[in-house]
C-alpha positions as CSV (number, residue, x, y, z in Angstrom):
1,M,88.1,123.6,91.9
2,K,87.7,123.4,95.7
3,R,85.1,120.5,95.3
4,L,87.6,118.7,93.0
5,L,90.3,118.9,95.6
6,I,88.0,117.4,98.2
7,V,87.1,114.5,96.0
8,I,90.8,113.9,95.1
9,S,91.8,114.0,98.8
10,C,89.0,111.5,99.8
11,F,90.2,109.2,97.0
12,L,93.8,109.4,98.2
13,V,92.6,108.4,101.7
14,I,90.8,105.3,100.4
15,L,93.6,104.5,98.0
16,V,96.3,104.6,100.7
17,C,94.2,102.6,103.1
18,T,93.4,99.8,100.7
19,T,97.0,99.3,99.5
20,P,97.8,95.8,100.8
21,V,100.7,95.1,103.1
22,L,102.9,92.4,101.7
23,A,103.2,89.4,104.0
24,E,106.9,89.6,104.1
25,D,106.8,93.2,105.3
26,Y,104.1,92.7,107.9
27,I,105.1,92.8,111.5
28,L,103.6,90.0,113.6
29,C,101.3,91.1,116.5
30,V,99.6,89.6,119.4
31,G,96.4,87.8,118.2
32,D,97.8,86.9,114.7
33,V,97.1,83.2,113.8
34,L,99.9,81.4,112.0
35,E,100.5,78.2,110.2
36,I,104.0,76.9,110.7
37,S,105.5,73.9,108.9
38,V,108.8,72.2,108.5
39,Y,109.2,70.7,105.0
40,G,109.3,66.9,105.2
41,Y,108.3,66.6,108.9
42,E,104.5,66.3,109.4
43,E,105.0,66.0,113.2
44,L,106.5,69.5,113.2
45,Q,103.5,71.1,111.5
46,L,101.2,73.5,113.4
47,K,98.2,74.3,111.3
48,Q,96.9,77.0,113.6
49,V,98.7,78.7,116.4
50,S,98.0,82.1,117.9
51,I,100.5,84.6,119.2
52,R,99.7,84.9,122.9
53,P,99.3,88.1,124.8
54,D,102.9,87.9,126.0
55,G,104.0,87.9,122.3
56,K,105.2,84.3,122.3
57,L,104.2,81.0,120.8
58,A,105.2,77.4,121.6
59,F,106.7,75.1,118.9
60,P,107.7,71.4,119.2
61,L,111.3,70.7,120.2
62,V,112.0,74.5,120.4
63,G,109.6,75.5,123.1
64,E,108.7,79.1,123.8
65,M,109.7,81.7,121.2
66,Q,109.1,85.4,120.8
67,A,107.0,86.1,117.7
68,A,105.4,89.5,118.1
69,G,107.4,92.3,116.7
70,K,109.1,90.1,114.0
71,K,108.4,89.7,110.3
72,P,107.3,86.2,109.2
73,V,110.7,85.6,107.5
74,E,112.5,86.6,110.7
75,L,110.4,84.1,112.8
76,S,111.1,81.5,110.1
77,T,114.9,82.1,110.4
78,Q,114.8,82.0,114.2
79,L,112.9,78.7,114.2
80,T,115.3,77.2,111.6
81,E,118.3,78.1,113.7
82,A,116.7,76.6,116.8
83,L,115.7,73.4,115.0
84,V,119.2,72.7,113.5
85,R,120.0,70.8,116.8
86,Y,117.2,68.4,116.2
87,V,116.4,68.3,112.5
88,K,118.7,68.0,109.5
89,N,118.5,71.0,107.1
90,P,115.2,72.2,108.4
91,Q,113.1,74.4,106.0
92,V,110.6,76.3,108.0
93,I,107.6,78.0,106.4
94,V,105.5,80.6,108.3
95,N,102.2,81.7,106.8
96,I,99.7,84.1,108.3
97,I,96.2,82.5,108.5
98,K,94.4,85.4,110.2
99,Y,95.5,88.9,111.1
100,H,94.5,90.3,114.4
101,T,91.9,93.0,114.5
102,I,91.1,96.0,116.6
103,R,87.8,97.9,117.0
104,V,87.8,101.7,116.6
105,Y,85.1,104.4,116.3
106,V,85.1,106.9,113.5
107,L,82.7,109.7,114.1
108,G,81.9,113.3,113.1
109,E,82.3,114.6,109.5
110,V,82.9,111.2,107.7
111,N,80.6,109.6,105.1
112,R,79.9,106.4,107.1
113,P,80.3,107.1,110.9
114,G,80.4,104.1,113.2
115,M,82.4,101.4,114.8
116,Y,84.8,99.4,112.6
117,E,87.3,96.5,112.8
118,L,90.7,97.2,111.4
119,E,92.9,94.4,110.1
120,K,96.6,94.4,109.3
121,Q,97.3,98.1,109.5
122,H,95.9,100.0,112.5
123,N,96.3,103.7,111.7
124,L,94.4,106.9,111.1
125,L,94.2,106.5,107.3
126,D,92.9,103.0,107.7
127,A,90.1,104.3,109.9
128,L,89.2,107.1,107.6
129,G,89.2,104.7,104.6
130,V,86.8,102.2,106.0
131,A,84.5,105.1,107.0
132,G,84.4,106.3,103.4
133,G,86.6,109.4,103.8
134,Y,85.7,112.8,105.2
135,T,82.9,115.1,104.2
136,K,83.3,118.6,102.6
137,Y,82.5,120.1,106.0
138,A,85.3,118.4,107.9
139,L,88.0,120.5,109.5
140,R,91.0,118.7,108.1
141,K,93.6,120.6,110.1
142,G,92.0,119.5,113.4
143,V,91.3,115.8,113.4
144,Y,91.2,114.3,116.9
145,V,92.2,110.9,118.0
146,V,90.8,110.1,121.5
147,R,92.4,107.3,123.4
148,T,90.5,105.1,125.9
149,T,92.2,106.9,128.7
150,G,90.4,110.1,127.7
151,K,93.6,111.7,126.4
152,Y,93.6,113.0,122.9
153,Q,96.0,114.0,120.0
154,T,95.4,116.4,117.2
155,V,96.2,115.6,113.6
156,N,96.6,117.9,110.6
157,L,95.2,115.7,107.8
158,D,96.3,118.2,105.1
159,R,100.0,117.8,106.2
160,L,99.5,114.0,105.9
161,L,97.8,114.0,102.5
162,K,99.4,116.9,100.7
163,K,102.9,116.9,102.2
164,G,103.3,113.2,103.0
165,D,104.0,113.8,106.7
166,L,103.6,110.3,108.0
167,T,104.0,111.4,111.6
168,Q,100.4,112.6,111.3
169,N,99.2,109.0,110.5
170,L,98.8,108.0,114.1
171,S,98.7,104.3,115.1
172,L,95.4,103.3,116.7
173,T,94.7,100.8,119.5
174,E,91.6,98.9,120.7
175,G,88.7,101.3,121.5
176,D,90.3,104.5,120.1
177,L,88.0,107.1,118.7
178,V,88.7,109.2,115.6
179,Y,86.7,112.4,115.4
180,L,86.5,114.8,112.5
181,N,85.4,118.1,113.6
182,K,83.0,120.4,111.7
183,N,84.0,123.9,110.8
184,G,82.6,126.3,113.4
185,I,82.3,123.8,116.2
186,S,84.7,123.7,119.1
187,F,85.8,120.1,119.7
188,L,87.3,120.9,123.1
189,N,84.2,122.7,124.4
190,D,81.3,121.1,122.6
191,I,82.4,117.4,122.0
192,L,85.2,116.3,124.3
193,P,83.4,116.7,127.6
194,Y,80.7,114.2,126.5
195,L,83.3,111.8,125.2
196,G,85.2,111.9,128.4
197,A,82.1,111.2,130.4
198,A,81.2,108.3,128.0
199,Y,84.6,106.7,128.6
200,Q,84.3,107.1,132.4
201,I,80.9,105.4,132.3
202,K,82.3,102.6,130.1
203,T,85.2,102.1,132.6
204,L,82.8,101.9,135.6
205,I,80.6,99.3,133.8
206,E,83.6,97.2,132.9
């Protein structure tokens, strides 16, 4: 029975992580590559434009416009409203050509430990999903997310999977490390000091 619960829990991790985000629900981020066109106006078509680090992009006639933090339909509406002064009945179409990615590390009691690139969604379940889920030895109530600053947060995976507590599904950023501890091992005493040292060395090198 216990083995069955482990298999079901791993399956749920992978299932949740591979559920696609609908384009209309996606929130645009820095690094996303877009195609923007205005129906009937070839001169107003951008086949490939990236959202810059400041969250903005430039569009003909309109100039600078905030894109990060908006849904594609919201950006389309904003561009339409701005183009009304120059174009009659503009119909703006915004498509996502390429989603931005981040690199994270998933180590410890997972089936495929290593470094992974996450696309679209950047959260704990995504990271566990690409790493093949956790092993039967994983301490699910004590999953650690270590930031590049060396600070860490503790997650109770059981609360996330069994009770649907989405506050446990932490967002990840570039370079974060997800570590699934093994029962009987102290993460704080046996693992974290080495990780902290590794991050310090990485910072000095950079």
